[in-house]
C-alpha positions in Angstrom: -5.9 9.3 -1.9 -2.7 8.5 -3.3 -2.9 5.5 -5.7 0.1 3.0 -5.4 0.7 0.4 -7.8 2.3 -2.9 -6.6 3.0 -3.8 -10.2 1.4 -7.4 -9.3 -1.8 -6.7 -10.0 -2.8 -5.5 -6.2 -3.0 -1.7 -5.7 -3.1 0.4 -2.9 -5.0 3.7 -1.3 -3.4 5.9 0.5 -4.1 8.2 2.7 -4.1 11.3 3.6 -3.6 11.3 -0.1 -1.4 14.7 -0.3 2.1 12.9 2.3 4.0 11.8 -0.5 6.5 10.2 2.1 4.0 8.0 3.0 2.5 7.2 -0.7 6.5 6.3 -1.3 7.3 4.3 1.6 3.9 1.9 1.0 5.3 1.8 -2.6 8.6 0.5 -1.8 7.1 -2.1 0.7 4.6 -3.3 -1.8 7.2 -3.6 -4.3 9.1 -5.8 -2.3 6.4 -8.0 -1.2 6.6 -11.6 -3.0 2.6 -12.0 -2.9 -0.3 -10.6 -4.1 -2.8 -11.8 -2.0 -4.1 -8.4 -0.4 -5.0 -10.1 3.5 -0.7 -10.9 3.2 0.2 -7.3 2.1 -1.8 -5.9 4.3 -0.3 -7.6 7.2 3.2 -6.8 5.7 2.4 -3.5 5.3 1.1 -3.0 8.9 4.0 -4.4 10.3 6.7 -2.3 8.0 4.8 0.9 9.0 3.6 0.8 12.7 7.1 2.2 13.7 6.8 5.4 12.0 3.4 5.4 11.8 2.1 3.8 14.6 -1.8 4.8 14.0 -1.6 2.9 10.8 -4.5 1.2 10.1 -5.2 -1.1 7.2 -8.2 -2.8 5.0 -8.7 -5.0 2.3 -11.4 -3.7 0.1 -14.7 -5.9 0.2 -15.2 -8.2 -3.3 -18.5 -7.3 -3.0 -17.4 -3.4 -3.3 -15.6 -3.2 -6.1 -14.9 -4.8 -9.5 -10.8 -5.7 -11.0 -7.8 -6.0 -9.0 -7.1 -6.7 -5.6 -7.3 -3.3 -3.5 -6.1 -2.2 -0.1 -6.7 0.7 1.7 -3.9 2.0 4.2 -4.4 5.0 6.2 -1.7 6.5 7.7 -3.4 8.4 11.1 -5.7 5.4 11.9 -8.4 6.7 9.2 -9.2 8.8 6.2 -8.9 12.1 8.5 -5.5 13.4 8.9 -4.3 13.6 12.7 -1.7 16.4 12.0 -2.5 20.0 12.1 -2.2 23.4 10.0 1.4 24.6 10.2 1.3 27.1 12.3 3.9 25.4 14.2 6.5 25.9 12.0 6.2 29.6 13.0 7.4 28.9 16.2 11.1 30.0 16.9 11.7 27.1 19.3 11.0 24.9 16.5 14.3 22.8 15.0 14.7 23.8 11.6 17.4 22.6 9.2 18.1 23.9 5.7 19.5 21.3 2.6 20.7 22.6 -0.4 19.7 21.2 -3.9 21.8 17.6 -3.1 20.1 16.9 -0.3 23.3 18.1 2.2 22.2 20.3 5.4 24.0 23.4 4.7 21.7 25.0 7.9 20.4 23.8 11.0 19.6 25.7 14.1 20.6 24.8 18.0 16.2 23.4 18.5 17.6 20.8 15.8 20.7 20.4 17.1 19.0 19.3 20.3 16.1 17.2 18.6 18.7 14.8 17.3 21.0 15.2 20.1 24.5 16.1 18.2 26.4 19.2 18.0 24.9 21.8 15.3 28.2 21.7 13.6 28.0 17.7 13.2 25.0 18.8 11.1 25.8 20.6 8.2 27.6 18.7 5.7 26.0 15.6 6.7 23.1 14.1 4.1 19.2 14.6 4.5 18.6 11.7 6.6 21.4 10.8 8.6 19.3 11.1 11.4 16.3 9.0 10.9 16.5 5.4 11.9 17.6 3.5 8.7 14.8 1.7 8.2 12.4 3.9 8.0 14.2 5.7 5.2 12.7 6.1 1.9 15.1 3.5 -0.3 14.9 6.1 -3.5 15.3 9.4 -2.1 15.3 11.0 -5.4 11.7 10.2 -5.6 11.1 12.2 -3.2 13.2 15.4 -4.1 11.3 14.9 -7.3 8.1 15.1 -5.6 9.5 17.9 -3.4 10.0 19.7 -6.7 6.9 19.0 -7.9 4.5 19.7 -5.0 6.5 22.3 -3.3 6.5 20.4 0.1 6.6 17.1 2.4 4.6 16.9 5.4 5.0 13.3 7.0 6.3 11.9 9.7 9.3 10.0 10.8 11.8 8.5 13.3 14.8 10.1 14.6 17.8 8.2 15.8 19.7 9.5 18.4 23.1 8.6 18.8 22.3 6.6 22.1 20.3 4.9 20.3 16.8 7.0 21.5 14.3 7.3 19.3 12.0 10.3 18.9 9.0 10.1 16.2 8.6 13.6 14.7 6.6 15.9 12.4 7.9 17.1 9.5 7.4 19.8 7.2 10.2 20.5 4.2 9.5 23.5 1.8 11.3 23.7 -1.2 13.1 26.7 -1.8 12.4 28.2 1.5 15.6 29.8 2.8 15.7 30.9 -0.9 16.4 29.0 -4.5 17.9 25.8 -4.0 17.7 25.7 -0.1 15.0 24.0 1.1 13.9 24.2 4.8 12.5 21.7 6.8 10.6 21.7 10.0 10.9 19.5 13.1 8.7 18.7 16.2 8.3 15.8 18.6 5.3 13.7 17.6 2.8 12.0 19.7 
């Protein structure tokens, strides 16, 4: 589990604990909340997270079960166990793959990534990471994710790719720090769900 402090006396525990992207998204939603009422926050989290994480489930800790600050449990995959499988899929030659430099700019992409984003490969190169992600599902503080990648060496989560024609594709992604050499992070993507 990953503990998120809303700064309002409300804590959230996110599952799975190693999804830094999900944890950061919960942190941002809690930070923008104008209430410390756990039930209202639970509803807000469910509403804001469900477009990217369709199986998200939230629960408020029963007062009998704990003491101290109100606590909201936030389950990305509907429960404490993750639906994301092992990383073997990244070894498939048909997996979409992009490479970013240390500043988060795409410096390489394969044809599968172009097909997934529904753009020409050349239009990926030079774009910023997140360009092809639905805007309201992006992390506001991208620097927090780069710091998390720097400390953990990997980010594994879900996102929504938004194609130029408006089509949205839920994807699973795995980003590996220095996966293509020093300062070159590799992200593997595949459609999810």
